[in-house]
PDBQT receptor file of N, H, CA, C and O in Angstrom, charges set to zero:
ATOM      1  N   MET A   1       5.092  -2.798  17.458  1.00  0.00    +0.000 N 
ATOM      2  CA  MET A   1       4.159  -1.981  16.531  1.00  0.00    +0.000 C 
ATOM      3  C   MET A   1       4.724  -2.426  15.353  1.00  0.00    +0.000 C 
ATOM      4  O   MET A   1       5.861  -2.876  15.208  1.00  0.00    +0.000 OA
ATOM      5  N   THR A   2       3.514  -2.213  14.182  1.00  0.00    +0.000 N 
ATOM      6  H   THR A   2       2.591  -1.848  14.300  1.00  0.00    +0.000 HD
ATOM      7  CA  THR A   2       3.302  -2.232  12.660  1.00  0.00    +0.000 C 
ATOM      8  C   THR A   2       4.077  -0.768  12.051  1.00  0.00    +0.000 C 
ATOM      9  O   THR A   2       4.523   0.347  12.319  1.00  0.00    +0.000 OA
ATOM     10  N   LEU A   3       3.858  -1.644  11.171  1.00  0.00    +0.000 N 
ATOM     11  H   LEU A   3       3.496  -2.550  10.953  1.00  0.00    +0.000 HD
ATOM     12  CA  LEU A   3       4.874  -0.252  10.535  1.00  0.00    +0.000 C 
ATOM     13  C   LEU A   3       3.421   0.807  10.003  1.00  0.00    +0.000 C 
ATOM     14  O   LEU A   3       3.572   1.829   9.332  1.00  0.00    +0.000 OA
ATOM     15  N   ASP A   4       2.213   0.341  10.424  1.00  0.00    +0.000 N 
ATOM     16  H   ASP A   4       2.090  -0.488  10.969  1.00  0.00    +0.000 HD
ATOM     17  CA  ASP A   4       0.928   1.145   9.688  1.00  0.00    +0.000 C 
ATOM     18  C   ASP A   4       1.187   2.288  10.844  1.00  0.00    +0.000 C 
ATOM     19  O   ASP A   4       1.463   3.395  10.380  1.00  0.00    +0.000 OA
ATOM     20  N   ARG A   5       1.127   2.158  12.726  1.00  0.00    +0.000 N 
ATOM     21  H   ARG A   5       0.903   1.259  13.102  1.00  0.00    +0.000 HD
ATOM     22  CA  ARG A   5       1.307   3.050  13.805  1.00  0.00    +0.000 C 
ATOM     23  C   ARG A   5       2.090   3.931  13.781  1.00  0.00    +0.000 C 
ATOM     24  O   ARG A   5       1.947   5.072  14.221  1.00  0.00    +0.000 OA
ATOM     25  N   ALA A   6       3.284   3.312  13.088  1.00  0.00    +0.000 N 
ATOM     26  H   ALA A   6       3.399   2.386  12.730  1.00  0.00    +0.000 HD
ATOM     27  CA  ALA A   6       4.625   3.481  13.174  1.00  0.00    +0.000 C 
ATOM     28  C   ALA A   6       5.053   4.613  12.666  1.00  0.00    +0.000 C 
ATOM     29  O   ALA A   6       5.940   5.325  13.136  1.00  0.00    +0.000 OA
ATOM     30  N   VAL A   7       3.930   4.942  10.922  1.00  0.00    +0.000 N 
ATOM     31  H   VAL A   7       3.209   4.363  10.540  1.00  0.00    +0.000 HD
ATOM     32  CA  VAL A   7       3.886   5.331  10.976  1.00  0.00    +0.000 C 
ATOM     33  C   VAL A   7       2.875   6.968  10.853  1.00  0.00    +0.000 C 
ATOM     34  O   VAL A   7       3.267   8.046  10.408  1.00  0.00    +0.000 OA
ATOM     35  N   LEU A   8       1.178   6.526  11.563  1.00  0.00    +0.000 N 
ATOM     36  H   LEU A   8       0.860   5.649  11.924  1.00  0.00    +0.000 HD
ATOM     37  CA  LEU A   8       0.507   6.476  11.935  1.00  0.00    +0.000 C 
ATOM     38  C   LEU A   8       0.882   7.611  13.597  1.00  0.00    +0.000 C 
ATOM     39  O   LEU A   8      -0.017   8.417  13.836  1.00  0.00    +0.000 OA
ATOM     40  N   ALA A   9       1.753   7.619  14.310  1.00  0.00    +0.000 N 
ATOM     41  H   ALA A   9       2.483   6.964  14.116  1.00  0.00    +0.000 HD
ATOM     42  CA  ALA A   9       2.469   7.943  14.968  1.00  0.00    +0.000 C 
ATOM     43  C   ALA A   9       3.349   9.290  15.166  1.00  0.00    +0.000 C 
ATOM     44  O   ALA A   9       3.309  10.196  15.999  1.00  0.00    +0.000 OA
ATOM     45  N   PHE A  10       4.511   8.911  13.551  1.00  0.00    +0.000 N 
ATOM     46  H   PHE A  10       4.544   8.175  12.875  1.00  0.00    +0.000 HD
ATOM     47  CA  PHE A  10       5.180   9.875  13.025  1.00  0.00    +0.000 C 
ATOM     48  C   PHE A  10       4.897  11.512  12.753  1.00  0.00    +0.000 C 
ATOM     49  O   PHE A  10       5.426  12.569  13.095  1.00  0.00    +0.000 OA
ATOM     50  N   ALA A  11       3.766  11.101  11.949  1.00  0.00    +0.000 N 
ATOM     51  H   ALA A  11       3.336  10.242  11.671  1.00  0.00    +0.000 HD
ATOM     52  CA  ALA A  11       3.091  12.475  11.243  1.00  0.00    +0.000 C 
ATOM     53  C   ALA A  11       1.954  12.510  11.658  1.00  0.00    +0.000 C 
ATOM     54  O   ALA A  11       0.936  12.417  10.974  1.00  0.00    +0.000 OA
ATOM     55  N   GLY A  12       2.042  12.676  13.065  1.00  0.00    +0.000 N 
ATOM     56  H   GLY A  12       2.869  12.751  13.621  1.00  0.00    +0.000 HD
ATOM     57  CA  GLY A  12       0.871  13.090  14.516  1.00  0.00    +0.000 C 
ATOM     58  C   GLY A  12       2.132  13.178  14.866  1.00  0.00    +0.000 C 
ATOM     59  O   GLY A  12       2.271  14.352  15.208  1.00  0.00    +0.000 OA
ATOM     60  N   PHE A  13       3.205  12.593  14.993  1.00  0.00    +0.000 N 
ATOM     61  H   PHE A  13       3.092  11.639  14.715  1.00  0.00    +0.000 HD
ATOM     62  CA  PHE A  13       4.111  14.205  16.050  1.00  0.00    +0.000 C 
ATOM     63  C   PHE A  13       5.162  15.105  15.117  1.00  0.00    +0.000 C 
ATOM     64  O   PHE A  13       6.236  15.540  15.532  1.00  0.00    +0.000 OA
ATOM     65  N   VAL A  14       4.492  15.345  13.416  1.00  0.00    +0.000 N 
ATOM     66  H   VAL A  14       3.620  14.992  13.079  1.00  0.00    +0.000 HD
ATOM     67  CA  VAL A  14       5.797  15.440  13.242  1.00  0.00    +0.000 C 
ATOM     68  C   VAL A  14       4.018  17.100  12.574  1.00  0.00    +0.000 C 
ATOM     69  O   VAL A  14       4.609  18.133  12.259  1.00  0.00    +0.000 OA
ATOM     70  N   VAL A  15       3.150  17.201  12.489  1.00  0.00    +0.000 N 
ATOM     71  H   VAL A  15       2.670  16.362  12.745  1.00  0.00    +0.000 HD
ATOM     72  CA  VAL A  15       1.910  18.190  12.871  1.00  0.00    +0.000 C 
ATOM     73  C   VAL A  15       1.921  18.455  14.086  1.00  0.00    +0.000 C 
ATOM     74  O   VAL A  15       1.526  19.617  14.182  1.00  0.00    +0.000 OA
ATOM     75  N   LEU A  16       2.233  17.891  15.454  1.00  0.00    +0.000 N 
ATOM     76  H   LEU A  16       2.554  16.947  15.376  1.00  0.00    +0.000 HD
ATOM     77  CA  LEU A  16       2.194  18.442  16.295  1.00  0.00    +0.000 C 
ATOM     78  C   LEU A  16       4.005  19.324  16.892  1.00  0.00    +0.000 C 
ATOM     79  O   LEU A  16       4.111  20.194  17.756  1.00  0.00    +0.000 OA
ATOM     80  N   LEU A  17       4.593  19.000  16.468  1.00  0.00    +0.000 N 
ATOM     81  H   LEU A  17       4.507  18.293  15.766  1.00  0.00    +0.000 HD
ATOM     82  CA  LEU A  17       5.933  20.122  16.331  1.00  0.00    +0.000 C 
ATOM     83  C   LEU A  17       5.506  20.320  15.795  1.00  0.00    +0.000 C 
ATOM     84  O   LEU A  17       4.368  20.378  16.261  1.00  0.00    +0.000 OA
ATOM     85  N   GLY A  18       5.503  20.650  14.470  1.00  0.00    +0.000 N 
ATOM     86  H   GLY A  18       6.427  20.603  14.092  1.00  0.00    +0.000 HD
ATOM     87  CA  GLY A  18       5.020  22.238  12.816  1.00  0.00    +0.000 C 
ATOM     88  C   GLY A  18       3.962  22.830  14.074  1.00  0.00    +0.000 C 
ATOM     89  O   GLY A  18       4.402  23.958  14.299  1.00  0.00    +0.000 OA
ATOM     90  N   LEU A  19       2.685  22.571  15.064  1.00  0.00    +0.000 N 
ATOM     91  H   LEU A  19       2.328  21.655  14.881  1.00  0.00    +0.000 HD
ATOM     92  CA  LEU A  19       2.180  23.780  15.843  1.00  0.00    +0.000 C 
ATOM     93  C   LEU A  19       3.010  24.765  16.760  1.00  0.00    +0.000 C 
ATOM     94  O   LEU A  19       3.244  25.946  17.019  1.00  0.00    +0.000 OA
ATOM     95  N   ALA A  20       3.287  23.461  17.064  1.00  0.00    +0.000 N 
ATOM     96  H   ALA A  20       3.097  22.502  16.853  1.00  0.00    +0.000 HD
ATOM     97  CA  ALA A  20       3.941  24.304  18.788  1.00  0.00    +0.000 C 
ATOM     98  C   ALA A  20       5.365  24.641  18.316  1.00  0.00    +0.000 C 
ATOM     99  O   ALA A  20       6.167  24.861  19.223  1.00  0.00    +0.000 OA
ATOM    100  N   LEU A  21       5.634  24.688  17.565  1.00  0.00    +0.000 N 
ATOM    101  H   LEU A  21       4.983  24.510  16.828  1.00  0.00    +0.000 HD
ATOM    102  CA  LEU A  21       7.177  25.493  15.848  1.00  0.00    +0.000 C 
ATOM    103  C   LEU A  21       6.359  26.922  16.094  1.00  0.00    +0.000 C 
ATOM    104  O   LEU A  21       6.647  27.727  16.979  1.00  0.00    +0.000 OA
ATOM    105  N   ALA A  22       5.379  27.057  15.217  1.00  0.00    +0.000 N 
ATOM    106  H   ALA A  22       5.145  26.402  14.498  1.00  0.00    +0.000 HD
ATOM    107  CA  ALA A  22       4.555  27.990  14.658  1.00  0.00    +0.000 C 
ATOM    108  C   ALA A  22       4.454  28.894  16.078  1.00  0.00    +0.000 C 
ATOM    109  O   ALA A  22       4.576  30.119  16.089  1.00  0.00    +0.000 OA
ATOM    110  N   HIS A  23       4.231  28.144  17.166  1.00  0.00    +0.000 N 
ATOM    111  H   HIS A  23       4.131  27.149  17.157  1.00  0.00    +0.000 HD
ATOM    112  CA  HIS A  23       3.432  29.183  18.008  1.00  0.00    +0.000 C 
ATOM    113  C   HIS A  23       4.247  29.483  18.775  1.00  0.00    +0.000 C 
ATOM    114  O   HIS A  23       3.829  29.951  19.834  1.00  0.00    +0.000 OA
ATOM    115  N   PHE A  24       5.595  29.366  18.608  1.00  0.00    +0.000 N 
ATOM    116  H   PHE A  24       5.934  28.986  17.748  1.00  0.00    +0.000 HD
ATOM    117  CA  PHE A  24       6.911  29.848  19.965  1.00  0.00    +0.000 C 
ATOM    118  C   PHE A  24       7.983  30.275  18.993  1.00  0.00    +0.000 C 
ATOM    119  O   PHE A  24       8.223  31.477  19.111  1.00  0.00    +0.000 OA
ATOM    120  N   VAL A  25       8.453  29.877  18.389  1.00  0.00    +0.000 N 
ATOM    121  H   VAL A  25       8.259  28.901  18.294  1.00  0.00    +0.000 HD
ATOM    122  CA  VAL A  25       9.389  30.018  17.430  1.00  0.00    +0.000 C 
ATOM    123  C   VAL A  25       9.120  31.226  15.862  1.00  0.00    +0.000 C 
ATOM    124  O   VAL A  25       9.895  32.178  15.769  1.00  0.00    +0.000 OA
ATOM    125  N   HIS A  26       7.704  30.990  14.469  1.00  0.00    +0.000 N 
ATOM    126  H   HIS A  26       7.073  30.218  14.545  1.00  0.00    +0.000 HD
ATOM    127  CA  HIS A  26       7.911  31.813  14.408  1.00  0.00    +0.000 C 
ATOM    128  C   HIS A  26       6.861  30.782  13.435  1.00  0.00    +0.000 C 
ATOM    129  O   HIS A  26       7.044  29.602  13.136  1.00  0.00    +0.000 OA
ATOM    130  N   PRO A  27       5.984  31.474  13.158  1.00  0.00    +0.000 N 
ATOM    131  CA  PRO A  27       4.198  31.548  12.354  1.00  0.00    +0.000 C 
ATOM    132  C   PRO A  27       4.513  30.749  11.160  1.00  0.00    +0.000 C 
ATOM    133  O   PRO A  27       3.470  30.184  10.829  1.00  0.00    +0.000 OA
ATOM    134  N   TYR A  28       5.553  30.415  10.295  1.00  0.00    +0.000 N 
ATOM    135  H   TYR A  28       6.400  30.874  10.564  1.00  0.00    +0.000 HD
ATOM    136  CA  TYR A  28       6.391  30.076   8.438  1.00  0.00    +0.000 C 
ATOM    137  C   TYR A  28       6.729  28.186   9.083  1.00  0.00    +0.000 C 
ATOM    138  O   TYR A  28       7.050  27.305   8.285  1.00  0.00    +0.000 OA
ATOM    139  N   TRP A  29       6.576  27.936  10.501  1.00  0.00    +0.000 N 
ATOM    140  H   TRP A  29       6.316  28.651  11.150  1.00  0.00    +0.000 HD
ATOM    141  CA  TRP A  29       6.478  26.883  11.092  1.00  0.00    +0.000 C 
ATOM    142  C   TRP A  29       5.498  25.582  10.701  1.00  0.00    +0.000 C 
ATOM    143  O   TRP A  29       5.593  24.375  10.475  1.00  0.00    +0.000 OA
ATOM    144  N   ALA A  30       4.457  26.682  10.777  1.00  0.00    +0.000 N 
ATOM    145  H   ALA A  30       4.380  27.662  10.960  1.00  0.00    +0.000 HD
ATOM    146  CA  ALA A  30       3.403  26.442  10.255  1.00  0.00    +0.000 C 
ATOM    147  C   ALA A  30       3.166  25.460   9.183  1.00  0.00    +0.000 C 
ATOM    148  O   ALA A  30       2.229  24.685   8.989  1.00  0.00    +0.000 OA
ATOM    149  N   GLY A  31       3.862  25.608   8.769  1.00  0.00    +0.000 N 
ATOM    150  H   GLY A  31       4.623  26.237   8.926  1.00  0.00    +0.000 HD
ATOM    151  CA  GLY A  31       3.633  24.810   6.648  1.00  0.00    +0.000 C 
ATOM    152  C   GLY A  31       4.547  23.181   7.239  1.00  0.00    +0.000 C 
ATOM    153  O   GLY A  31       3.827  22.274   6.823  1.00  0.00    +0.000 OA
ATOM    154  N   LEU A  32       5.608  22.632   7.895  1.00  0.00    +0.000 N 
ATOM    155  H   LEU A  32       6.193  23.369   8.234  1.00  0.00    +0.000 HD
ATOM    156  CA  LEU A  32       5.467  21.918   8.814  1.00  0.00    +0.000 C 
ATOM    157  C   LEU A  32       4.688  20.865   8.675  1.00  0.00    +0.000 C 
ATOM    158  O   LEU A  32       4.828  19.843   8.004  1.00  0.00    +0.000 OA
ATOM    159  N   SER A  33       3.746  21.267   9.470  1.00  0.00    +0.000 N 
ATOM    160  H   SER A  33       3.632  22.098  10.015  1.00  0.00    +0.000 HD
ATOM    161  CA  SER A  33       1.798  20.824   9.326  1.00  0.00    +0.000 C 
ATOM    162  C   SER A  33       1.455  20.412   7.953  1.00  0.00    +0.000 C 
ATOM    163  O   SER A  33       0.957  19.395   7.471  1.00  0.00    +0.000 OA
ATOM    164  N   ALA A  34       2.025  21.906   7.320  1.00  0.00    +0.000 N 
ATOM    165  H   ALA A  34       2.430  22.733   7.711  1.00  0.00    +0.000 HD
ATOM    166  CA  ALA A  34       0.916  21.371   5.926  1.00  0.00    +0.000 C 
ATOM    167  C   ALA A  34       1.092  20.639   5.512  1.00  0.00    +0.000 C 
ATOM    168  O   ALA A  34       0.300  19.887   4.943  1.00  0.00    +0.000 OA
ATOM    169  N   PHE A  35       2.850  20.501   5.688  1.00  0.00    +0.000 N 
ATOM    170  H   PHE A  35       3.493  21.112   6.150  1.00  0.00    +0.000 HD
ATOM    171  CA  PHE A  35       4.476  19.470   4.379  1.00  0.00    +0.000 C 
ATOM    172  C   PHE A  35       2.934  18.196   4.755  1.00  0.00    +0.000 C 
ATOM    173  O   PHE A  35       2.233  17.829   3.812  1.00  0.00    +0.000 OA
ATOM    174  N   ALA A  36       2.697  17.782   5.970  1.00  0.00    +0.000 N 
ATOM    175  H   ALA A  36       3.267  18.081   6.736  1.00  0.00    +0.000 HD
ATOM    176  CA  ALA A  36       2.795  17.017   7.112  1.00  0.00    +0.000 C 
ATOM    177  C   ALA A  36       1.665  16.291   6.443  1.00  0.00    +0.000 C 
ATOM    178  O   ALA A  36       1.677  15.197   5.880  1.00  0.00    +0.000 OA
ATOM    179  N   GLY A  37       0.531  17.279   6.662  1.00  0.00    +0.000 N 
ATOM    180  H   GLY A  37       0.521  18.168   7.119  1.00  0.00    +0.000 HD
ATOM    181  CA  GLY A  37      -0.501  16.621   5.683  1.00  0.00    +0.000 C 
ATOM    182  C   GLY A  37      -1.439  16.656   4.403  1.00  0.00    +0.000 C 
ATOM    183  O   GLY A  37      -2.376  15.931   4.068  1.00  0.00    +0.000 OA
ATOM    184  N   LEU A  38      -0.723  17.997   3.681  1.00  0.00    +0.000 N 
ATOM    185  H   LEU A  38       0.038  18.586   3.953  1.00  0.00    +0.000 HD
ATOM    186  CA  LEU A  38      -0.083  16.640   1.894  1.00  0.00    +0.000 C 
ATOM    187  C   LEU A  38       0.218  15.408   2.262  1.00  0.00    +0.000 C 
ATOM    188  O   LEU A  38      -0.232  14.286   2.024  1.00  0.00    +0.000 OA
ATOM    189  N   ASN A  39       0.832  15.729   2.715  1.00  0.00    +0.000 N 
ATOM    190  H   ASN A  39       1.197  16.639   2.908  1.00  0.00    +0.000 HD
ATOM    191  CA  ASN A  39       1.654  14.033   2.109  1.00  0.00    +0.000 C 
ATOM    192  C   ASN A  39       0.303  13.277   2.443  1.00  0.00    +0.000 C 
ATOM    193  O   ASN A  39      -0.493  13.169   1.511  1.00  0.00    +0.000 OA
ATOM    194  N   MET A  40      -0.241  12.428   4.390  1.00  0.00    +0.000 N 
ATOM    195  H   MET A  40       0.406  12.515   5.147  1.00  0.00    +0.000 HD
ATOM    196  CA  MET A  40      -1.123  11.688   4.149  1.00  0.00    +0.000 C 
ATOM    197  C   MET A  40      -2.178  12.558   3.305  1.00  0.00    +0.000 C 
ATOM    198  O   MET A  40      -3.041  11.734   3.606  1.00  0.00    +0.000 OA
ATOM    199  N   ILE A  41      -2.377  12.817   3.084  1.00  0.00    +0.000 N 
ATOM    200  H   ILE A  41      -1.675  13.487   2.839  1.00  0.00    +0.000 HD
ATOM    201  CA  ILE A  41      -2.883  13.694   1.505  1.00  0.00    +0.000 C 
ATOM    202  C   ILE A  41      -2.988  12.065   0.654  1.00  0.00    +0.000 C 
ATOM    203  O   ILE A  41      -3.760  11.128   0.448  1.00  0.00    +0.000 OA
ATOM    204  N   GLN A  42      -1.338  12.651   0.314  1.00  0.00    +0.000 N 
ATOM    205  H   GLN A  42      -0.711  13.412   0.481  1.00  0.00    +0.000 HD
ATOM    206  CA  GLN A  42      -0.632  11.882  -1.125  1.00  0.00    +0.000 C 
ATOM    207  C   GLN A  42      -0.334  10.357  -0.694  1.00  0.00    +0.000 C 
ATOM    208  O   GLN A  42      -0.700   9.407  -1.386  1.00  0.00    +0.000 OA
ATOM    209  N   ALA A  43       0.197  10.254   0.224  1.00  0.00    +0.000 N 
ATOM    210  H   ALA A  43       0.494  11.026   0.786  1.00  0.00    +0.000 HD
ATOM    211  CA  ALA A  43      -0.225   8.453   0.661  1.00  0.00    +0.000 C 
ATOM    212  C   ALA A  43      -1.582   7.949   0.590  1.00  0.00    +0.000 C 
ATOM    213  O   ALA A  43      -1.691   6.847   1.129  1.00  0.00    +0.000 OA
ATOM    214  N   ALA A  44      -2.881   8.515  -0.015  1.00  0.00    +0.000 N 
ATOM    215  H   ALA A  44      -2.792   9.410  -0.453  1.00  0.00    +0.000 HD
ATOM    216  CA  ALA A  44      -4.179   8.048   0.800  1.00  0.00    +0.000 C 
ATOM    217  C   ALA A  44      -4.259   8.116  -0.456  1.00  0.00    +0.000 C 
ATOM    218  O   ALA A  44      -4.058   6.934  -0.734  1.00  0.00    +0.000 OA
ATOM    219  N   PHE A  45      -4.439   8.751  -1.643  1.00  0.00    +0.000 N 
ATOM    220  H   PHE A  45      -4.603   9.711  -1.417  1.00  0.00    +0.000 HD
ATOM    221  CA  PHE A  45      -4.084   8.273  -2.818  1.00  0.00    +0.000 C 
ATOM    222  C   PHE A  45      -3.248   7.632  -4.108  1.00  0.00    +0.000 C 
ATOM    223  O   PHE A  45      -3.468   7.440  -5.304  1.00  0.00    +0.000 OA
ATOM    224  N   THR A  46      -2.488   7.481  -3.450  1.00  0.00    +0.000 N 
ATOM    225  H   THR A  46      -2.309   7.637  -2.478  1.00  0.00    +0.000 HD
ATOM    226  CA  THR A  46      -1.436   6.588  -4.303  1.00  0.00    +0.000 C 
ATOM    227  C   THR A  46      -1.152   5.511  -3.238  1.00  0.00    +0.000 C 
ATOM    228  O   THR A  46      -1.787   4.498  -3.534  1.00  0.00    +0.000 OA
ATOM    229  N   GLY A  47      -0.608   5.388  -2.379  1.00  0.00    +0.000 N 
ATOM    230  H   GLY A  47      -0.092   6.210  -2.139  1.00  0.00    +0.000 HD
ATOM    231  CA  GLY A  47      -0.687   4.064  -1.611  1.00  0.00    +0.000 C 
ATOM    232  C   GLY A  47       1.405   4.238  -0.978  1.00  0.00    +0.000 C 
ATOM    233  O   GLY A  47       2.104   3.593  -0.196  1.00  0.00    +0.000 OA
ATOM    234  N   ILE A  48       1.585   5.164  -1.661  1.00  0.00    +0.000 N 
ATOM    235  H   ILE A  48       1.018   5.688  -2.297  1.00  0.00    +0.000 HD
ATOM    236  CA  ILE A  48       3.146   6.167  -2.128  1.00  0.00    +0.000 C 
ATOM    237  C   ILE A  48       3.625   6.725  -0.807  1.00  0.00    +0.000 C 
ATOM    238  O   ILE A  48       3.774   7.947  -0.758  1.00  0.00    +0.000 OA
ATOM    239  N   CYS A  49       3.994   5.718   0.703  1.00  0.00    +0.000 N 
ATOM    240  H   CYS A  49       3.874   4.726   0.663  1.00  0.00    +0.000 HD
ATOM    241  CA  CYS A  49       4.376   7.059   1.964  1.00  0.00    +0.000 C 
ATOM    242  C   CYS A  49       5.850   7.081   1.997  1.00  0.00    +0.000 C 
ATOM    243  O   CYS A  49       6.201   5.903   1.931  1.00  0.00    +0.000 OA
ATOM    244  N   PRO A  50       6.923   7.878   2.070  1.00  0.00    +0.000 N 
ATOM    245  CA  PRO A  50       8.280   7.958   2.080  1.00  0.00    +0.000 C 
ATOM    246  C   PRO A  50       8.754   7.715   3.582  1.00  0.00    +0.000 C 
ATOM    247  O   PRO A  50       9.932   7.491   3.860  1.00  0.00    +0.000 OA
ATOM    248  N   ALA A  51       7.645   7.785   4.603  1.00  0.00    +0.000 N 
ATOM    249  H   ALA A  51       6.688   7.966   4.377  1.00  0.00    +0.000 HD
ATOM    250  CA  ALA A  51       7.672   7.580   5.824  1.00  0.00    +0.000 C 
ATOM    251  C   ALA A  51       7.351   6.380   6.482  1.00  0.00    +0.000 C 
ATOM    252  O   ALA A  51       7.372   6.160   7.693  1.00  0.00    +0.000 OA
ATOM    253  N   ALA A  52       7.000   5.495   5.398  1.00  0.00    +0.000 N 
ATOM    254  H   ALA A  52       6.983   5.674   4.414  1.00  0.00    +0.000 HD
ATOM    255  CA  ALA A  52       6.610   3.986   5.420  1.00  0.00    +0.000 C 
ATOM    256  C   ALA A  52       8.449   3.307   4.976  1.00  0.00    +0.000 C 
ATOM    257  O   ALA A  52       9.189   2.605   5.667  1.00  0.00    +0.000 OA
ATOM    258  N   MET A  53       8.699   3.970   3.384  1.00  0.00    +0.000 N 
ATOM    259  H   MET A  53       8.099   4.539   2.824  1.00  0.00    +0.000 HD
ATOM    260  CA  MET A  53       9.508   3.572   3.153  1.00  0.00    +0.000 C 
ATOM    261  C   MET A  53      10.863   2.711   4.230  1.00  0.00    +0.000 C 
ATOM    262  O   MET A  53      11.327   1.574   4.313  1.00  0.00    +0.000 OA
ATOM    263  N   ILE A  54      11.187   4.681   5.229  1.00  0.00    +0.000 N 
ATOM    264  H   ILE A  54      10.809   5.605   5.161  1.00  0.00    +0.000 HD
ATOM    265  CA  ILE A  54      12.173   4.800   5.719  1.00  0.00    +0.000 C 
ATOM    266  C   ILE A  54      12.209   3.743   7.196  1.00  0.00    +0.000 C 
ATOM    267  O   ILE A  54      13.069   3.071   7.765  1.00  0.00    +0.000 OA
ATOM    268  N   PHE A  55      10.586   4.084   7.429  1.00  0.00    +0.000 N 
ATOM    269  H   PHE A  55       9.887   4.629   6.967  1.00  0.00    +0.000 HD
ATOM    270  CA  PHE A  55      10.578   3.010   8.498  1.00  0.00    +0.000 C 
ATOM    271  C   PHE A  55      10.915   1.214   8.012  1.00  0.00    +0.000 C 
ATOM    272  O   PHE A  55      11.656   0.396   8.558  1.00  0.00    +0.000 OA
ATOM    273  N   LYS A  56      10.411   1.134   7.315  1.00  0.00    +0.000 N 
ATOM    274  H   LYS A  56       9.808   1.799   6.872  1.00  0.00    +0.000 HD
ATOM    275  CA  LYS A  56      10.769  -0.760   6.390  1.00  0.00    +0.000 C 
ATOM    276  C   LYS A  56      11.845  -1.145   5.956  1.00  0.00    +0.000 C 
ATOM    277  O   LYS A  56      12.006  -2.213   5.364  1.00  0.00    +0.000 OA
ATOM    278  N   LYS A  57      12.947  -0.099   6.261  1.00  0.00    +0.000 N 
ATOM    279  H   LYS A  57      12.817   0.769   6.741  1.00  0.00    +0.000 HD
ATOM    280  CA  LYS A  57      14.360  -0.106   5.305  1.00  0.00    +0.000 C 
ATOM    281  C   LYS A  57      15.188  -0.533   7.264  1.00  0.00    +0.000 C 
ATOM    282  O   LYS A  57      16.222  -1.143   7.540  1.00  0.00    +0.000 OA
ATOM    283  N   LEU A  58      14.325   0.010   8.030  1.00  0.00    +0.000 N 
ATOM    284  H   LEU A  58      13.486   0.505   7.806  1.00  0.00    +0.000 HD
ATOM    285  CA  LEU A  58      15.088   0.068   9.736  1.00  0.00    +0.000 C 
ATOM    286  C   LEU A  58      13.965  -1.053  10.739  1.00  0.00    +0.000 C 
ATOM    287  O   LEU A  58      13.523  -1.134  11.885  1.00  0.00    +0.000 OA
ATOM    288  N   GLY A  59      13.889  -1.881   9.242  1.00  0.00    +0.000 N 
ATOM    289  H   GLY A  59      14.249  -1.815   8.311  1.00  0.00    +0.000 HD
ATOM    290  CA  GLY A  59      13.584  -3.164   9.933  1.00  0.00    +0.000 C 
ATOM    291  C   GLY A  59      12.005  -3.135  10.660  1.00  0.00    +0.000 C 
ATOM    292  O   GLY A  59      12.167  -4.157  11.326  1.00  0.00    +0.000 OA
ATOM    293  N   VAL A  60      10.685  -2.722  10.985  1.00  0.00    +0.000 N 
ATOM    294  H   VAL A  60      10.553  -1.891  10.444  1.00  0.00    +0.000 HD
ATOM    295  CA  VAL A  60       9.512  -2.483  11.272  1.00  0.00    +0.000 C 
ATOM    296  C   VAL A  60       8.660  -3.725  10.320  1.00  0.00    +0.000 C 
ATOM    297  O   VAL A  60       8.712  -4.098   9.148  1.00  0.00    +0.000 OA
ATOM    298  N   LYS A  61       7.997  -4.047  11.341  1.00  0.00    +0.000 N 
ATOM    299  H   LYS A  61       7.955  -3.744  12.293  1.00  0.00    +0.000 HD
ATOM    300  CA  LYS A  61       7.138  -4.876  10.842  1.00  0.00    +0.000 C 
ATOM    301  C   LYS A  61       6.086  -4.676  10.458  1.00  0.00    +0.000 C 
ATOM    302  O   LYS A  61       5.317  -4.080  11.211  1.00  0.00    +0.000 OA
ATOM    303  N   PRO A  62       5.591  -5.131   9.017  1.00  0.00    +0.000 N 
ATOM    304  CA  PRO A  62       4.420  -4.279   7.089  1.00  0.00    +0.000 C 
ATOM    305  C   PRO A  62       3.400  -4.717   8.807  1.00  0.00    +0.000 C 
ATOM    306  O   PRO A  62       3.836  -5.447   9.698  1.00  0.00    +0.000 OA
ATOM    307  N   GLY A  63       1.933  -3.954   8.807  1.00  0.00    +0.000 N 
ATOM    308  H   GLY A  63       1.579  -3.361   8.084  1.00  0.00    +0.000 HD
ATOM    309  CA  GLY A  63       0.339  -4.450   8.842  1.00  0.00    +0.000 C 
ATOM    310  C   GLY A  63       0.067  -4.150   7.832  1.00  0.00    +0.000 C 
ATOM    311  O   GLY A  63       0.590  -4.242   6.721  1.00  0.00    +0.000 OA
ATOM    312  N   THR A  64      -0.709  -3.804   8.178  1.00  0.00    +0.000 N 
ATOM    313  H   THR A  64      -1.134  -3.728   9.080  1.00  0.00    +0.000 HD
ATOM    314  CA  THR A  64      -1.592  -4.031   6.467  1.00  0.00    +0.000 C 
ATOM    315  C   THR A  64      -1.564  -3.282   5.433  1.00  0.00    +0.000 C 
ATOM    316  O   THR A  64      -1.337  -3.747   4.316  1.00  0.00    +0.000 OA
ATOM    317  N   ALA A  65      -1.793  -1.995   5.656  1.00  0.00    +0.000 N 
ATOM    318  H   ALA A  65      -1.978  -1.617   6.564  1.00  0.00    +0.000 HD
ATOM    319  CA  ALA A  65      -1.898  -0.638   4.798  1.00  0.00    +0.000 C 
ATOM    320  C   ALA A  65      -0.677  -0.633   4.096  1.00  0.00    +0.000 C 
ATOM    321  O   ALA A  65      -0.685  -1.138   2.973  1.00  0.00    +0.000 OA
ATOM    322  N   PHE A  66       0.366  -0.163   4.534  1.00  0.00    +0.000 N 
ATOM    323  H   PHE A  66       0.372   0.248   5.446  1.00  0.00    +0.000 HD
ATOM    324  CA  PHE A  66       1.365   0.016   4.538  1.00  0.00    +0.000 C 
ATOM    325  C   PHE A  66       2.170  -1.061   3.325  1.00  0.00    +0.000 C 
ATOM    326  O   PHE A  66       1.496  -0.499   2.462  1.00  0.00    +0.000 OA
ATOM    327  N   ARG A  67       2.910  -1.982   2.596  1.00  0.00    +0.000 N 
ATOM    328  H   ARG A  67       3.457  -2.439   3.297  1.00  0.00    +0.000 HD
ATOM    329  CA  ARG A  67       3.569  -3.705   2.986  1.00  0.00    +0.000 C 
ATOM    330  C   ARG A  67       4.622  -3.184   1.574  1.00  0.00    +0.000 C 
ATOM    331  O   ARG A  67       5.493  -3.939   1.143  1.00  0.00    +0.000 OA
TER     332      ARG A  67
């Protein structure tokens, strides 16, 4: 799995987790999904993604978007 796919999979997981927690636990958990979405927008404009930095340090091979 490349770094790009790992970041996208992680972002999708966080969004779905936030939605599930908001539905079953408390509506404020929707903020987790909002945070993930805002982080994706920020990464699109700046090219800086904290999740990509962490996955890179864990040894995930780089893809084309995050190097």
